[in-house]
C-alpha positions in Angstrom: 90.5 181.3 80.5 86.9 182.1 80.1 84.4 184.6 81.6 80.6 185.2 81.2 79.3 188.1 78.8 78.6 191.0 80.9 75.2 191.2 78.8 73.8 187.6 78.1 76.0 185.6 80.5 77.3 183.3 77.7 80.9 181.9 78.4 83.6 183.9 76.4 87.1 183.9 76.1 88.8 186.8 78.0 91.0 187.3 74.7 87.7 188.3 72.7 86.3 191.6 72.6 82.9 190.8 71.8 80.6 188.2 72.8 80.3 185.2 70.2 76.5 184.8 71.0 75.0 188.3 71.6 77.7 190.6 69.9 77.8 192.7 73.2 81.4 194.3 73.9 83.0 192.6 76.9 83.5 195.8 78.7 82.0 199.4 78.3 84.0 202.1 76.8 82.8 205.8 76.5 83.8 205.3 72.8 81.1 202.9 72.1 78.2 203.6 70.2 75.3 204.6 72.6 72.8 203.2 69.9 73.9 199.7 70.5 73.0 200.0 74.2 69.3 200.2 74.5 67.8 200.9 78.0 67.1 197.2 78.1 70.7 196.0 77.5 72.2 198.7 80.0 69.8 197.6 82.6 70.7 194.1 82.0 74.7 194.6 82.0 73.9 196.9 85.1 72.2 194.1 86.9 74.7 191.5 85.7 77.7 193.5 87.0 76.1 194.6 90.3 74.9 191.0 91.3 78.1 189.1 90.5 81.5 189.3 92.4 83.4 190.7 89.6 87.2 191.0 90.2 87.9 191.9 86.6 89.2 195.6 86.1 87.1 195.9 83.0 84.0 194.7 84.6 84.3 197.1 87.5 85.2 200.1 84.9 82.0 199.1 82.9 80.1 199.3 86.1 81.6 202.6 86.8 80.3 203.7 83.1 77.0 202.7 84.1 76.9 204.4 87.4 77.9 207.7 85.4 75.3 207.1 82.7 72.6 206.5 85.5 73.7 209.6 87.5 75.0 207.6 90.3 78.3 209.2 90.8 78.1 208.8 94.6 78.3 205.0 94.2 81.5 205.1 92.5 83.9 206.6 95.2 84.4 203.3 97.1 84.9 201.6 94.0 87.7 204.1 92.7 89.3 203.7 95.9 89.2 199.8 96.0 90.6 199.8 92.3 93.2 202.5 92.9 94.9 200.3 95.4 94.8 197.3 93.4 95.7 199.0 89.9 97.5 202.0 90.7 98.9 202.5 87.1 95.8 201.8 85.2 95.4 204.6 82.6 91.6 203.6 82.2 91.0 204.0 85.9 92.6 207.5 86.1 90.9 208.5 83.1 87.5 207.3 84.6 88.2 209.2 87.7 88.8 212.3 85.8 85.5 212.0 83.9 83.8 211.5 87.3 85.0 214.8 88.3 84.0 216.5 85.2 80.6 215.3 85.3 80.2 216.3 89.1 81.5 219.6 88.5 80.0 220.2 85.1 81.8 221.1 82.0 80.0 224.4 81.8 80.9 225.1 85.5 84.2 224.0 85.5 87.0 226.7 86.2 90.1 227.1 84.0 92.4 225.5 86.6 89.8 222.4 86.9 89.8 221.9 83.1 93.6 222.0 83.0 93.9 219.5 85.8 91.4 217.2 84.2 93.1 217.5 80.8 96.5 216.9 82.5 94.9 213.6 84.1 93.8 212.5 80.6 97.2 213.0 79.2 98.8 211.1 82.0 96.2 208.2 81.6 97.2 208.1 77.9 100.8 207.6 78.7 99.7 204.5 80.9 97.2 203.0 78.4 97.0 204.2 74.7 94.0 201.9 74.2 91.7 204.6 75.7 92.7 207.2 73.1 89.2 207.0 71.5 87.6 207.6 75.0 90.0 210.4 75.7 89.2 212.1 72.4 85.5 211.8 72.9 85.6 213.9 76.2 88.3 216.2 75.0 85.8 217.1 72.0 83.0 217.7 74.6 85.4 220.0 76.6 86.5 221.7 73.5 82.8 222.4 72.3 81.1 223.2 75.6 83.8 224.9 77.3 86.3 226.4 75.1 84.1 227.2 72.0 81.0 227.9 74.1 82.8 230.4 76.3 85.1 232.0 73.5 88.0 231.0 75.3 91.4 230.4 73.4 92.1 226.8 73.6 95.6 226.2 75.3 98.4 224.7 73.2 98.9 221.7 75.4 95.1 220.8 74.7 95.6 221.3 71.2 98.6 219.1 71.1 96.8 216.5 72.9 93.9 216.6 70.2 96.4 216.5 67.7 98.0 213.5 68.7 94.7 211.8 68.6 93.6 213.1 65.1 93.5 209.8 63.5 91.5 208.2 66.1 87.8 208.0 65.1 84.8 207.9 67.5 81.2 207.4 66.8 78.8 210.4 66.7 76.7 209.0 69.3 79.3 207.4 71.8 78.6 206.8 75.5 80.7 209.8 76.4 78.3 212.2 74.7 75.4 210.6 76.6 77.0 210.9 80.1 77.6 214.4 79.3 74.4 215.4 77.5 72.5 217.1 80.3 75.4 218.8 81.9 
């Protein structure tokens, strides 16, 4: 089965992670290098995903990533509701919902219970889908630096345990997660 590249529109295999023609990933992950996605490429992907009737979960989650990058959080609620019915056990969907909640609240403005709740959702999401480990680690590092360390709050053992389980997961220094949370 083939689908179209989210960037250039070339036919690509659903089994391939990158387009053979332009080299673009076939879905957006918060762990992807932000430097790969120029504003022009992000705009092209955004237009392609918005203009086509995409039923693929990865395409819709990629669109959610772009909504978050463009500060259009209000646009994602209906999409989350639709996807939750269709994919109730999607770890990446659960993770992206928690990311949206964190972005709306703000890492710096979150209460300890909100951080605990979001961290629990990340852990649950990982139990459904271990392929999101790099994305989860990127956002956990943001929480660690901008919430716990910045506010001189002791990091809970459960949080440390999740980070330690992801110790061997590498993420780029300029991943999309850092771009989403840069101004918060």
